[in-house]
C-alpha positions, 0 to 999 in steps of 0.5 A, a space after each residue: 509577512 503572514 503565512 501563505 505569502 510569496 516572500 523574499 528573505 535576505 539573510 547575511 549570507 543568502 537570498 531565499 524566495 518561497 512561501 511563508 509557512 506557519 512557524 512551528 510552535 517550538 521554534 516560532 519565536 526565533 524562526 521563519 519556515 519557508 517552502 521553497 520552489 522545489 517543495 522542501 521547507 527550510 528554517 531561517 533564523 530571524 537573527 540572520 535576516 536583513 530584509 523581508 519582502 512580500 512578493 505576492 499576498 496570499 488570498 484564500 481561494 473561495 470555496 467554489 466548485 466548477 461544473 465538470 462537463 461530461 464527455 459521452 465518448 469517454 469511459 467512466 472510472 470511479 475513484 474511491 478515497 480512503 485518505 493518504 498522501 495521494 490527494 493531499 495538499 498544504 493549507 498555508 493558513 495552518 501549515 497542515 496537510 489536507 485532502 481534497 476528494 471531490 471530482 472537482 478538486 481532483 481534476 483541478 489538481 490533475 487536469 490531464 485526467 479529464 482527457 482520459 475518462 469521466 470521473 466520479 468519486 466517493 470518500 470512504 474514510 479519511 485515515 492513515 493506512 496504519 489504522 486499517 483493521 479487517 473490518 475496513 476491508 469489508 467497508 472497502 469491498 462493499 464500496 467497490 461493489 456499489 460502484 461496479 453495480 453503478 457501472 464503470 470500466 474501472 476503479 482507482 482506489 487511493 490509499 496511504 502507502 504504508 499498508 497499501 500493498 497489504 490492502 491490495 492483497 486483502 482485496 484480491 482475496 475478498 473481491 472474487 471474480 471481479 469483472 473490472 480492474 481495481 487499481 490501488 494508487 498512492 503517493 510518496 509525496 504530497 500533490 503540491 510538491 515539485 517532486 510529487 508522484 501523485 499526478 503520474 501515478 493516477 494518470 498512468 492508472 487511468 490510462 492502464 484501465 481505459 486502454 487494456 483488458 486487464 481485470 483484477 486487483 493491482 497497484 500503480 506506482 512509480 517504476 523508477 525514481 524518475 518520471 518516465 514509467 509506472 508499473 502495474 504491480 501484482 496485488 499479492 506479490 508487492 512490497 514497500 521496500 523503501 520509506 520515501 523513494 517514489 519507486 518504493 513498491 517492488 514485486 517480490 518473487 514475481 515480475 510486474 504485470 505491465 509498465 506504462 510510459 508516462 511520456 508516450 502513454 505506451 503500455 507494455 504487458 510483462 505478464 501475459 496470463 492475466 484475467 480479462 475484463 468482463 462486464 458480464 461476470 458477476 462479482 462474488 463478495 466474500 468479506 468475512 475476515 477472522 479477527 483472531 489471526 496473529 503475525 509473529 516475527 522471529 528474532 534473537 532472544 525470543 521467549 516462549 511466552 511470546 508463542 503462548 500468547 497465541 493460544 486460543 487464536 484461530 490462526 497464526 502466521 510466523 515470519 521465520 528466519 531463513 528457510 522457515 525456522 524458529 529457535 527451539 534447540 539448546 546448542 549451549 547452556 545460554 540457550 536452554 530456554 529455547 527448549 520450551 519454545 516447541 512445547 509452547 508452539 505445540 500448545 498453540 497448535 493443539 488449541 485449534 490455531 492454524 500456524 503458517 510459516 513464512 520467511 522474513 528474508 522478503 525474497 525466496 521461499 521456505 524449505 522446511 525439509 532441508 534442516 532438522 529445525 524445519 522438520 521439527 516444526 512441521 512435525 508440530 503441525 506448522 504449515 509451510 507458507 511456500 513463497 508468500 509474503 508474511 502480510 499476504 499470508 496473514 490476510 489470506 489466512 484471515 480471509 480463509 478462516 472467515 469463509 471456510 472451515 478449519 480443514 479447508 483452510 489448511 488445504 487452501 493456504 498452500 494453494 495459489 488462489 490469486 497469484 500469491 504463490 509462485 511454484 517456480 522462482 526465477 533470477 529476474 524476480 530478485 531485485 529486478 
């Protein structure tokens, strides 16, 4: 047996059938790694094996690209790749996950796409979304601008899921007056797994682009854990709520824009007030981002030096507790160090730093005039971030400081520019 072979392994207790994977370095001498039909891997101790049979020998495919036939009756969608699970497959020779980014590879993996639109694709970078920096947002934005100039009905941007929602929020500010839809699509599980969500997310995004008049930045991911519907989620109000579920992405303090039934291709808009597609509208690219912006999460046992670190920064978002609080009072002797936190924060603000308060509760908004702690903080110059997600406030503040003056930033940060702030929250916006 060799890696990639389809094999049958009979142990003392059970018979297994699947694809033989390269053995892990630390257990390779003692264990077979087998990928089962359901996509999951198991380890089988060699000492328990009674018999092995090769059912089908693995023969590496030749690196041949099939020519894609263009259908002039179909619209064109551009797919921009930045890496992540969305275009990942297993290389059974090495056991590593690799990415396939060409249109040919994409249509081989997802042949249903060829009936929806013509596709062209471009690789921006093959990277984990954990490694994103503000400069990457400029690179992505210019790639989007280039595709729009070429002419297309919409753009799908494939990205790793960990920071996908943060990137979508950043793009919504940078790509002002975007004339077409830019839909972020990710996958929680790689494309060759039986439980993969990649195909459905991509197909639903393509259906939404070609069959609706929506324009703007949004996210397309599974609405539920089952393979029935995808949700089109607002770029600035979406949070990755789970590390591995296929419906990990959920709207916060908002509702989904629309949903697509994967089986019937029916599209239902849940929000009626959205910007319409207009190919004549000119994209206004504002890609400057201020680098010296920080994000500080409040927790128990904080030290004043954690605040003082941001002295000299241009902006700081605080992810506060409850309605928007930090420690700063000393109800007993153990808490005396907290008396130094407000002065430390005042030094940060006096150094020219714009400080915004959000809440770590995920749902809800800050209300900084309910308790005296909140009043104390606003008296220092902390600006309430309304119901913005902390990460959204973070990229918005960086973008504002990169494109506007400090005084303009302080005014605009609390204004709803891209759907990042809702003035009124309703019951159906909580765990809906």
